[in-house]
N, C-alpha and C positions, 0 to 999 in steps of 0.2 A: 502745496506739495503732495497733493493726492492725484494719482494718475491711474486711468482705467486702461487695462491692457487686454485685448482679445487674444486668447490662446487658441491657435488652430494647429493642433498637433499633426493631423493628417494621417498618413499611412506609414507602414513599414517602421523604420527607425525614427520617424518624425516625432512621435510623442516622447520617446526616450530622450532625444537631444533637447527638446523643448523643456523637459523637466529639469535637465541640468542647467539650462539657461535661467530658469526660474529660481533654482537653488542659488545661483550667483546673484541674481537680482535681489533675493531675500537678504543676502549678506550686505549688499549696498543699502538696502532699506534700513537694516539694523544700524549700519555705520552712520548714515546721514539723516536718519529720521524721516525719510520719505515714506509715503503710503502708496503701495501698488495694489490695486484692486483687479483681480483676474476674473475673466469670464471665458469659459471654454465653449467651443463650437466645433461642429463637424465640417470637414472639407475633404474633397477627393473621394477615394474609393469607399471609405467608411461612411461618408454621407450618402453615397449611392446605395450602399447596403441598407441604410436606415430609412431612406425616403425616396429612392429612385432618382435622385439628382446629386451631381457632384458638388454643386454650390447652392444649397437651400437659401431661400429668401431670409430665413431667420439668421443664418450665418452672415449674410450681407448686412443685415440690420445691426447685429452685434458689432461687426467691424466698423460700420459707420458711426456708431455711438461711442466707440473707444477712442482714446487718445493715440493709440498705436496698436498695430497688429503684429503678433509674434508667431511666425509660421514655422512648422517643421518641414515636411515634404509630402508630396502626394504621389500616388501611383503604385501599381502592383501588376505583375505579369498576368494575374488571373482576370484582370479587366481588359486585356488586350483585344478580346473578341467583341467587346461592346461597340455599339454604334459610336462614331466620332463625337456626336453631340453630348454623350453622357459619360465619356471616358474621364478619369480623374484629372488629367492634365487640362481639360477644358475649364476646370475650376480656377486655375491660375490666371488664364486669360480673362475670365469673367470677373474675378475680384480686382484685378488690376484696372479693368475698365470701370467697374462700379465705383472704385475709390479714386479714379483719375490719377493713377500712379504712373506718371509718364517718364520719370527719371530714375534709372537703376544705377546705383553706385556700388561698384565692386572693387575694393582695394585688394591688390596682390602684393603682399609684403613678405620678403624673405627674412625670417629671423636668423640671426647668426647661429643660434643654438640648433637650427635645423638644416644647416648647409648640406649635411650628409644625406638628408632625406630627398633632396632634389636629384633628378636623373642627369642634370647638367653639371658641368664642372663648377666648383666653388667660385673660381675667379669670374665666371660668367654671371652668376646669380647673386653673389654677395653684395648687399646694399640695394637690391631691387626694391623699389617702392613706387608702384604704379596704381593710379586710380582710373579704372575703366568706367566710363559713363555711357550707358546704353539707353537709347530712346526705347520706351517700353510699350507704347500703345498704338504705334503705327506699323508701317511696313507690311510684309507679306502675311504676317500672322493675323492681321485685322483687315487687310485690303479686300475690297469688293470690286468686281465679281470674283467668285471663287467656286470651285466645285469639280465634279467629274461628269463629263457628258460624252455622248457619242458624236464624233466628228469624222466625217468621211469614212464611216463604217467601223471605226475603232474607238475605244475609250480614250479620252484625253483628260488629264488632270491639270487644273490651272489655279493659280493664286496671283493676285494683283499686288505688285510692289508699288505703293503709293505713299507719298509724303506731301503734306500741305506746308506752305511756307511758315505758318505760325507754329506748327509742330517742331520744325527745325529750329526756328528762332528760340523757342523756350528751352530746348535742351542745350543749345549752344550757349545761352546765358548761364545755365548751370555749370557747364564745363569751364567757361572763362572765370566765373566767380570762384569756383573750386581752385583753379590754377592760381588765382591771386593769393590764396591762403597757402600755397605750396611753392613749387619751383617756377611758376609763371611760364609754363610751356604747355601748349595744347597741340596734340596731333589729331587731326580729323581724318577718319578712315572712311573711304567710300570706294566706288567703282565707276568713277566719272568718265573713264575712257570708253565705257560700254553702255552704262545705264542712264537714261534720262532722269530718273528719280535721283540718282547720285549727282548728276550735274546741277540740279536744283539745290541739293544738299550743300554742295561745295560753294555755290554762289551765296547762299544764305549765311552759312557759317563765316565766310569771308567778310560779308557785310556786317555781321554782328561783331566781328573782331575789332572793327573800328572804334567800338565803345570801350575797348580794353587795350590801349596802346602799350601798356607795360608787359602784355603777354605775347610771347612769340608763338605764332601760328604756323604749323606746317600741315601739309596734306600728304596722305599716303594711300595707295590702292590696297584693297583688303588682302590680296594675295601676297603682296610685298610685306604688309604688316604682320601676316601670319609667320613669314620667314624671319622678319626682324625681331619678333618677340623671342625667338629661340637664339638667333645669332647675336643680338646685342640688346637685351631687354633694358639695360640701364639708360638707354637713350630716351626712354619714355617717362613722362611725368603724368599728365592727364591725357587719356585717349578718349575721344568722343566718337560715337558711331551709331548706326541705325540698329534696329531691333534684331534682325537675323545675323548681321555681321557681329554685333556685340554678344549675342548668344554664344557664338562659336569662339570668338577671340577671348572672351573672359574665361571660358573653360580651359582654353589653351594656356592662358596666363596662370591659371591655378596650379599647373604642373611645375611652374618655376619654383613654387613654394614646397613642392614635394607631395602634396595631397589636397584633394578636394575638401577634406575635412578641416582645412585651415582657413578657408575663405568665406567671410561673411558677406552680406549684402544689405543694402537699404533701397527700397523702392518708394520714392517720395512724390507727393502731390505739390500743388502750388504753395500750400501753407506748411509744408514739411511734415504734416501728419502722414504717416506711411506704414509700410509693411516691412518687417525685418526678418531675414531668413538666411540660413546657410545656402550656398549655391549647389550643394550636392543633392542627389536624389534620395529616394525612399529606401533603397537597398533592402527589399523585403526578405532576401535570404539571410540577412544579418539580424533581423528582428528578434529581440529577446535574448541575445547572446552576450550582451554587456561588453562588446568589443569595439564598438564604433567610436569615432572621435567626435566629441561634442564641442570642440574648441571653436569651430566656425559659427555654431549657434551662440555660444557664449560671447564671441566677438560681435555677433549681430546684436546682442543685448547692449553691448557698449555703443554701437552705432545708434541704437534706439535712444539711449540716454543722451547722446550727443546731438542728434539731428531732430528728434521729436520733442525732447524735453529740455534741451539746452543745458544739460548737466555735464559739462566738460570734465570737471574734476572726477566725478564718479566714473565716467567713461575711461579716463586715464587710469584710474585704479584697476579696472578690469583688465585693460591691456597690459598694465605693469604686472598684475598677478599672473597672467598667462605666461609672460616672458620669464617670470621668476620660477614658476613651476617647471617650465621647459629647461631653464638653466640648471635646475636641481636634478635634471636627468630623467624626469618622468615622461613616458611616452605611451600612447595607444598603439595598437597594432599597425596602423597605416604609416606611422612615422618612426617605428621602432628600428633601432640599429644596435649592433653589438656594443656592450658597455653601458647601455642605458637601462632603466627600470621599466618593465612592461606593466601597465595598469589598465583597468577596464574603464568603461564609460562613467560609471557612478563614482569611482575612485578619483579620477582626474577632476571631475566636477567638484568633489569634496575638497580636494587640494587647492583648487583655484578660489573657492569660496572662503576657505580658511585663510588663504594668503591675503585676501581683501581686509579681513578683520584683524590682522596682525599689527 
């Protein structure tokens, strides 16, 4: 019952929200008798300031030695002028590759208590429970060749969208296995009417579906999927897609819930050891103000317990505690509405931790 967790706070608000996640994990530790051993490491801009690299080898080693990685966020506008290879965001791609984190799970769940926080009508979003599954180590973010060159006398930038059959197979299995535990529906999103990479994607996903006859498979072009997420989000159960499409669609899905501050994520390897983080950015302008929403990070801790450690009851406790605190009317600034109680980052973390121990 001893688990080693690498804490990568990162930049901006990252360390603050990770601290709230640890606070909640400490409550779980006290309730269940688990032992969580934490080791902190630098990633992103703070790592660059320390050693000139956004992802030091020491951080990679600490992450590899851990049972799970708990990440805040990376990035700051002050690093925008750095060369691409040392910008903070490069660290995310690097650690995903180093840990072979190929499957990104992003649940988008609309809590009844937060219907008023969504910009969409309540009847559109009430009951939404979508699991976005994004392939994480392929596509244009990693494809070669890439670069900026002089072509016919002018600069041209290019990235290669490439998927190998095995990459598509393994993420498809994750999607179908997830659907078997949910509503048994998978929607595969691609652009097969235009892109050769997407045509291969569709063929492979269809082939893998034959192993899961109980799961209904549909296909949707990415532009239509973007529209349908707003028009009728309750039609979706599990959505599986490639790296760049998933990056965009999962952020869009976050707004169904009312705030990026509500969406956790898990990035998993073949053995489910992975990295757990909120999907929001580092928001450097909000650093130190005690106003950001740590719930996405706290729910990421629940995903860590569930997927990395197999502790479903403890994960359920965190999720129930979050719902209870919201039901009691406590809100951070991003989800605040008239008639609720406005609290800060540390206060809502305290409330959720206390709820677990009740």
